[in-house]
DOVEX-355005 format. One line per 3 residues: their letters; for each residue x, y, z of N, C-alpha, C, O. Coordinates in steps of 0.1 Angstrom, whole numbers, plus 5000, padded with zeros to 4 digits. Layout:
<pts>
A> X:Y:Z:X:Y:Z:X:Y:Z:X:Y:Z  ...
</pts>
This chain:
<pts>
MVS> 5009:4988:5000:5000:5000:5000:5009:5012:5000:5019:5013:5008  5006:5022:4992:5013:5034:4991:5004:5046:4995:4994:5048:4988  5008:5053:5005:5000:5065:5009:5007:5077:5006:5020:5077:5005
TGA> 5001:5088:5003:5008:5101:5001:5003:5111:5011:4992:5111:5016  5012:5120:5014:5009:5131:5023:5015:5144:5018:5022:5144:5008  5013:5155:5025:5018:5168:5021:5027:5173:5031:5026:5185:5035
LAS> 5037:5166:5036:5046:5170:5047:5057:5180:5041:5061:5189:5049  5061:5178:5029:5071:5186:5023:5071:5184:5008:5063:5175:5003  5079:5191:5001:5078:5189:4986:5085:5176:4982:5095:5173:4988
CGF> 5079:5169:4972:5085:5157:4967:5081:5155:4952:5070:5158:4948  5091:5149:4945:5088:5146:4931:5083:5157:4923:5086:5169:4926  5076:5154:4912:5072:5164:4903:5060:5172:4908:5057:5183:4903
WDI> 5052:5166:4917:5040:5172:4921:5040:5177:4935:5029:5180:4941  5052:5179:4941:5053:5184:4955:5046:5175:4965:5039:5181:4974  5047:5162:4964:5040:5153:4973:5050:5143:4978:5057:5137:4971
DVL> 5050:5142:4992:5058:5131:4998:5051:5118:4995:5039:5118:4994  5059:5107:4995:5053:5094:4993:5056:5086:5005:5068:5083:5008  5046:5081:5013:5048:5073:5024:5044:5059:5020:5033:5056:5016
ITT> 5054:5050:5022:5052:5036:5019:5049:5029:5032:5056:5029:5042  5037:5022:5032:5033:5015:5044:5030:5000:5042:5029:4996:5030  5029:4992:5053:5025:4978:5051:5010:4978:5049:5004:4988:5049
QKG> 5005:4966:5047:4990:4965:5045:4982:4969:5057:4971:4973:5056  4989:4968:5069:4982:4973:5081:4984:4987:5084:4980:4992:5095  4991:4994:5075:4993:5009:5077:5005:5013:5084:5007:5025:5087
RPV> 5014:5003:5087:5027:5007:5094:5037:5013:5085:5040:5007:5074  5041:5025:5087:5051:5032:5078:5064:5024:5077:5069:5020:5088  5069:5022:5065:5082:5015:5064:5092:5024:5056:5104:5021:5057
AML> 5088:5034:5049:5097:5042:5041:5090:5055:5037:5078:5056:5037  5098:5065:5035:5093:5078:5030:5102:5083:5018:5114:5083:5020  5096:5086:5007:5103:5091:4996:5102:5106:4995:5091:5112:4996
KSL> 5113:5113:4994:5113:5127:4993:5121:5132:4981:5129:5124:4975  5118:5144:4977:5125:5149:4965:5140:5152:4968:5143:5155:4980  5148:5151:4958:5162:5154:4960:5164:5169:4962:5174:5174:4967
DDD> 5154:5177:4958:5155:5192:4960:5152:5195:4975:5155:5207:4979  5147:5186:4982:5144:5188:4997:5156:5185:5005:5161:5174:5005  5162:5196:5011:5174:5193:5018:5172:5190:5033:5182:5190:5041
SHV> 5160:5186:5037:5158:5182:5051:5165:5169:5054:5167:5165:5066  5170:5161:5043:5177:5149:5046:5191:5152:5051:5198:5143:5056  5196:5164:5051:5209:5168:5055:5211:5164:5070:5221:5158:5074
QTR> 5201:5167:5078:5202:5163:5093:5203:5148:5094:5210:5143:5103  5195:5141:5086:5196:5126:5087:5210:5121:5083:5216:5113:5090  5216:5127:5073:5230:5124:5069:5240:5127:5080:5248:5119:5083
LCQ> 5238:5138:5086:5247:5142:5097:5246:5132:5108:5257:5128:5114  5234:5127:5112:5233:5117:5122:5239:5104:5118:5245:5097:5126  5238:5101:5105:5244:5088:5101:5259:5089:5102:5266:5079:5106
YRA> 5265:5100:5098:5279:5102:5099:5284:5102:5114:5295:5096:5116  5276:5108:5123:5280:5107:5137:5280:5093:5142:5288:5089:5150  5270:5085:5138:5268:5072:5143:5280:5063:5139:5283:5053:5146
INN> 5287:5066:5129:5299:5058:5125:5310:5059:5135:5320:5051:5134  5309:5068:5145:5319:5069:5155:5320:5058:5165:5330:5056:5172  5309:5050:5165:5309:5038:5174:5307:5025:5166:5303:5026:5155
EKG> 5309:5014:5173:5309:5001:5166:5294:4998:5161:5293:4992:5150  5284:5003:5168:5271:5000:5164:5268:5007:5150:5262:5002:5141  5273:5020:5150:5271:5027:5137:5278:5021:5126:5273:5021:5114
RHI> 5290:5016:5128:5298:5009:5118:5291:4996:5113:5291:4993:5102  5285:4989:5123:5277:4977:5120:5265:4981:5111:5263:4974:5101  5258:4991:5114:5247:4995:5106:5251:4999:5092:5245:4996:5082
ARQ> 5262:5007:5091:5267:5012:5078:5271:4999:5070:5268:4999:5058  5278:4990:5076:5282:4978:5069:5269:4970:5064:5269:4965:5052  5259:4969:5072:5246:4962:5068:5239:4969:5056:5234:4963:5048
FIL> 5240:4983:5056:5234:4990:5045:5241:4986:5032:5234:4984:5022  5254:4986:5032:5262:4983:5020:5260:4969:5016:5258:4966:5004  5259:4960:5026:5257:4946:5023:5243:4944:5016:5241:4936:5007
SKF> 5233:4950:5022:5219:4950:5017:5219:4955:5002:5212:4949:4994  5226:4966:5000:5226:4972:4987:5233:4962:4977:5228:4960:4966  5244:4956:4981:5251:4946:4973:5241:4934:4969:5240:4931:4958
YGY> 5234:4929:4979:5225:4917:4977:5213:4921:4968:5209:4913:4960  5208:4933:4970:5197:4938:4961:5202:4940:4947:5195:4935:4938  5213:4946:4945:5219:4947:4931:5221:4933:4925:5219:4931:4913
KKV> 5226:4924:4933:5229:4911:4928:5217:4904:4923:5217:4897:4913  5206:4905:4931:5193:4899:4927:5188:4905:4913:5183:4898:4905  5189:4918:4912:5185:4925:4899:5193:4919:4888:5187:4916:4877
LEK> 5206:4918:4889:5214:4913:4878:5211:4898:4875:5210:4895:4863  5208:4890:4885:5204:4876:4883:5191:4876:4876:5189:4868:4866  5182:4884:4879:5168:4884:4873:5170:4887:4858:5162:4881:4850
HHL> 5179:4895:4854:5181:4899:4840:5192:4891:4833:5196:4894:4822  5196:4880:4840:5207:4871:4835:5219:4878:4831:5225:4876:4820  5223:4888:4839:5236:4895:4837:5247:4890:4846:5244:4882:4855
RPL> 5259:4894:4843:5270:4889:4851:5269:4893:4865:5267:4905:4868  5270:4883:4875:5268:4887:4889:5280:4896:4894:5291:4896:4889  5277:4903:4905:5287:4911:4911:5297:4901:4917:5294:4890:4922
SEK> 5310:4905:4917:5320:4897:4923:5319:4895:4938:5316:4904:4945  5320:4883:4942:5319:4879:4956:5330:4886:4964:5330:4886:4976  5341:4890:4958:5352:4896:4965:5347:4909:4972:5353:4912:4983
YLQ> 5337:4915:4967:5332:4927:4974:5326:4924:4987:5328:4931:4997  5319:4912:4988:5314:4908:5001:5325:4906:5011:5324:4910:5023  5335:4899:5007:5347:4896:5016:5353:4910:5021:5357:4911:5032
LIV> 5354:4919:5011:5360:4932:5015:5352:4940:5025:5357:4945:5034  5339:4940:5022:5329:4947:5031:5330:4941:5045:5331:4949:5055  5330:4928:5046:5330:4921:5059:5343:4923:5067:5344:4924:5079
SID> 5354:4923:5059:5367:4923:5065:5372:4937:5069:5383:4938:5075  5365:4948:5066:5370:4961:5069:5371:4962:5085:5362:4959:5092  5383:4965:5089:5385:4967:5104:5379:4980:5108:5377:4989:5101
SED> 5375:4980:5121:5370:4992:5127:5381:5001:5131:5383:5004:5143  5388:5007:5121:5399:5016:5124:5392:5030:5127:5381:5030:5131  5400:5040:5126:5394:5054:5128:5382:5056:5118:5382:5049:5107
KET> 5373:5064:5121:5360:5065:5113:5363:5070:5099:5356:5065:5090  5373:5079:5097:5375:5083:5083:5380:5072:5074:5376:5071:5063  5389:5064:5080:5394:5052:5072:5383:5042:5069:5382:5037:5058
FQR> 5375:5039:5079:5365:5030:5078:5355:5034:5067:5351:5027:5058  5351:5047:5068:5341:5053:5059:5347:5053:5045:5340:5049:5035  5359:5057:5043:5366:5058:5030:5366:5044:5024:5363:5043:5012
KLM> 5370:5034:5031:5372:5021:5026:5358:5015:5022:5356:5009:5011  5348:5017:5030:5335:5012:5028:5329:5019:5015:5323:5012:5007  5330:5032:5014:5325:5039:5002:5333:5035:4990:5327:5035:4979
AIE> 5345:5032:4991:5353:5028:4979:5348:5015:4974:5347:5013:4961  5346:5006:4983:5341:4993:4978:5327:4994:4972:5324:4988:4962  5318:5002:4979:5305:5004:4973:5305:5010:4959:5298:5006:4951
SKF> 5314:5020:4957:5315:5027:4944:5319:5017:4933:5315:5018:4922  5327:5008:4937:5332:4998:4927:5321:4988:4922:5319:4986:4910  5313:4983:4932:5303:4974:4928:5291:4981:4921:5284:4976:4913
IKQ> 5289:4994:4925:5278:5002:4919:5282:5004:4904:5273:5003:4895  5295:5007:4902:5299:5010:4888:5297:4997:4879:5292:4998:4868  5301:4986:4885:5299:4973:4878:5284:4970:4875:5280:4966:4865
YFE> 5276:4973:4885:5261:4971:4884:5255:4980:4873:5249:4975:4864  5258:4993:4873:5252:5002:4863:5258:4999:4849:5250:5001:4839  5270:4996:4848:5275:4992:4834:5267:4981:4828:5264:4981:4816
QIF> 5263:4972:4836:5254:4961:4831:5240:4964:4829:5234:4961:4819  5234:4972:4839:5220:4976:4838:5218:4984:4825:5208:4983:4818  5227:4993:4822:5226:5001:4810:5225:4993:4797:5220:4998:4787
TLF> 5231:4981:4797:5230:4973:4785:5216:4968:4782:5213:4964:4771  5207:4969:4792:5193:4966:4790:5185:4976:4782:5175:4973:4777  5191:4988:4782:5184:4999:4774:5186:4998:4759:5197:4993:4755
PKS> 5177:5002:4751:5179:5002:4737:5191:5012:4734:5192:5022:4741  5199:5009:4724:5211:5017:4722:5207:5032:4719:5215:5041:4723  5196:5035:4714:5192:5048:4711:5190:5057:4723:5191:5069:4723
IRP> 5187:5051:4735:5184:5058:4747:5194:5054:4758:5193:5059:4769  5204:5046:4755:5213:5041:4765:5222:5052:4770:5229:5058:4762  5222:5054:4783:5232:5064:4789:5246:5059:4787:5249:5047:4787
EGR> 5255:5069:4785:5269:5065:4784:5275:5062:4798:5285:5055:4799  5269:5068:4808:5274:5065:4822:5265:5072:4831:5255:5078:4827  5268:5071:4844:5260:5077:4854:5263:5091:4856:5275:5096:4855
MKF> 5253:5099:4859:5254:5113:4863:5256:5112:4878:5247:5107:4885  5267:5117:4884:5270:5115:4898:5263:5125:4907:5257:5121:4917  5263:5138:4904:5256:5148:4912:5241:5149:4910:5237:5151:4898
KAY> 5233:5147:4920:5219:5146:4919:5214:5136:4908:5205:5139:4900  5220:5124:4908:5217:5114:4898:5203:5110:4899:5198:5107:4910  5196:5110:4888:5182:5105:4888:5181:5091:4882:5170:5086:4880
D> 5192:5085:4879:5192:5071:4874:5189:5061:4885:5188:5049:4882
</pts>
C-alpha cells in the first residue's frame, strides 16, 4: 500500500510518498532530491559511524545494497557482482572513522559501477546512457 501526504515537497507534484505495510505501518518515506531536510539525517548517520554500532549499521546498509543489486542482475541474466566485494565489506577493520568510511565507500562505488555498466546494457542503444550522472543522479 502506498499512501501520500503533504509534509514537504517531493517529486514532480510536490507530494511526499509514504510507503506502508498492508496494516498501515510506515516503512519508508520518499522525498525529493530538492528537499534538503535529509541533511540532518545524513549528519546523524555520519556521527553514528563513530561507534561500533554505527559501523555495523553502515556495513549492513552496504551489504543489503550489494545483495539487492545482485538479485536484479540475476533476474536479467547479467554477470553477477564479484563475491570479492562481500569479503572486502565484511573484513574492513573498525579503524578510525575516516578510514572505515573511506574504505566502505570505495568498495560500494566499485560494485555500483559494475552494476550500472550492466544495467545500462538493457536499454535500447538509442536511449542508453553513456554513464551515470553523479551529482543529483536521477538514474
